[in-house]
C-alpha positions as CSV (number, residue, x, y, z in Angstrom):
1,Q,38.7,-10.7,-6.6
2,V,36.2,-11.9,-4.0
3,Q,36.7,-15.5,-2.8
4,L,34.7,-17.6,-0.4
5,V,36.2,-20.8,0.9
6,E,34.2,-23.2,3.1
7,S,35.6,-25.6,5.6
8,G,34.5,-27.7,8.5
9,G,32.4,-30.3,6.7
10,G,32.6,-34.0,7.5
11,S,30.8,-37.1,8.6
12,V,29.1,-37.4,11.9
13,Q,26.4,-39.5,13.5
14,T,22.9,-38.4,14.1
15,G,22.8,-36.0,17.1
16,G,26.3,-34.8,16.5
17,S,27.6,-31.4,15.8
18,L,29.7,-29.6,13.1
19,R,30.9,-26.1,12.7
20,L,31.2,-24.8,9.2
21,S,33.3,-21.7,8.5
22,C,33.5,-19.6,5.4
23,Q,36.6,-17.4,4.8
24,I,35.7,-14.4,2.8
25,S,38.5,-12.5,1.1
26,G,38.7,-9.5,-1.3
27,Y,35.2,-8.2,-0.3
28,T,35.2,-4.4,0.2
29,Q,31.5,-3.6,0.3
30,N,29.4,-3.0,3.3
31,N,26.4,-5.1,2.4
32,K,25.5,-7.5,5.2
33,C,23.5,-9.9,3.0
34,M,25.2,-13.2,3.3
35,G,24.3,-16.8,4.3
36,W,24.5,-20.5,4.1
37,F,22.7,-22.7,1.6
38,R,22.7,-26.5,1.0
39,Q,21.9,-29.0,-1.7
40,A,21.3,-32.7,-1.3
41,P,21.6,-35.1,-4.3
42,G,18.6,-34.9,-6.5
43,K,17.1,-31.9,-4.6
44,E,16.9,-28.2,-5.2
45,R,19.3,-25.9,-3.4
46,E,17.7,-24.4,-0.3
47,G,18.5,-21.6,2.1
48,V,19.6,-22.6,5.5
49,A,20.5,-19.4,7.4
50,V,20.9,-15.9,6.2
51,I,22.0,-12.6,7.6
52,G,20.0,-9.9,6.0
53,K,20.9,-6.4,4.9
54,D,20.2,-4.9,8.3
55,G,21.7,-7.7,10.2
56,E,18.4,-9.6,10.8
57,I,18.8,-13.3,10.8
58,S,16.5,-15.9,9.3
59,Y,16.6,-19.7,9.4
60,A,14.9,-22.4,7.5
61,D,12.1,-24.0,9.6
62,A,13.9,-27.3,9.4
63,V,17.0,-26.0,11.2
64,K,15.5,-23.5,13.7
65,G,16.7,-24.1,17.2
66,R,19.6,-26.4,16.0
67,F,21.7,-24.2,13.7
68,T,23.3,-20.8,14.5
69,I,24.8,-18.4,12.0
70,S,27.3,-15.9,13.0
71,E,29.7,-13.4,11.4
72,D,33.1,-12.4,12.6
73,S,33.8,-9.2,10.8
74,A,37.3,-8.9,12.2
75,K,38.3,-12.3,10.8
76,N,36.1,-12.0,7.7
77,T,34.4,-15.3,8.4
78,L,30.8,-16.5,8.3
79,D,30.2,-19.5,10.5
80,L,27.4,-22.0,10.9
81,Q,27.2,-24.0,14.1
82,M,25.1,-27.1,13.5
83,D,23.9,-29.1,16.5
84,S,21.5,-32.1,16.9
85,L,22.3,-33.1,13.3
86,K,19.9,-35.4,11.4
87,P,20.4,-37.5,8.3
88,E,18.2,-35.0,6.3
89,D,20.8,-32.3,7.0
90,S,23.3,-34.1,4.7
91,G,24.3,-32.3,1.6
92,M,26.8,-29.9,0.1
93,Y,26.8,-26.6,2.1
94,Y,27.7,-23.4,0.4
95,C,28.3,-19.9,1.7
96,A,27.4,-16.9,-0.3
97,R,27.6,-13.1,0.0
98,D,25.9,-10.5,-2.1
99,G,27.6,-7.6,-3.8
100,A,27.3,-3.9,-3.1
101,W,23.5,-3.7,-3.4
102,T,20.7,-6.1,-2.6
103,I,17.4,-5.2,-4.3
104,G,14.6,-6.7,-2.4
105,P,14.6,-8.9,0.6
106,C,17.7,-10.8,1.7
107,G,16.5,-14.0,3.2
108,I,16.6,-17.8,2.9
109,D,14.7,-17.6,-0.4
110,Y,17.2,-15.2,-2.0
111,F,19.4,-17.2,-4.3
112,G,20.7,-14.2,-6.3
113,M,23.8,-13.5,-4.2
114,D,26.8,-12.5,-6.3
115,Y,29.5,-14.5,-4.7
116,W,29.5,-18.2,-3.8
117,G,32.0,-20.7,-2.4
118,K,32.6,-24.2,-3.9
119,G,31.0,-25.9,-0.9
120,T,31.8,-28.4,1.8
121,Q,30.2,-31.8,2.2
122,V,28.2,-32.7,5.3
123,T,27.2,-36.3,5.8
124,I,25.0,-37.4,8.7
125,S,24.7,-41.1,9.3
126,S,21.8,-42.7,11.3
């Protein structure tokens, strides 16, 4: 059974940093398609940073230059380093990973990943 468990969320002030981590267990496929998504109250879920099928990385325009996604295959973790945080970065952050095959592009607009975590809350105060 595949499980994704996020950690590292919290409350920080504007300009601060947080590092989110997603522990992935039970995943035996080789598909690289995985990423971080977020959802603020009253808003649609949006892609933040995604590692594509061939390892290419894409970021939402709103976080480019401030967030960095990375995978540690030895530890089976997917991390998101978030710097220069803004109040608009607040929300529930979810990690996700696709199953054995991804048909079509794997990017920040791909919400069809098979496995999702339950999320970790990020709150940025001004």
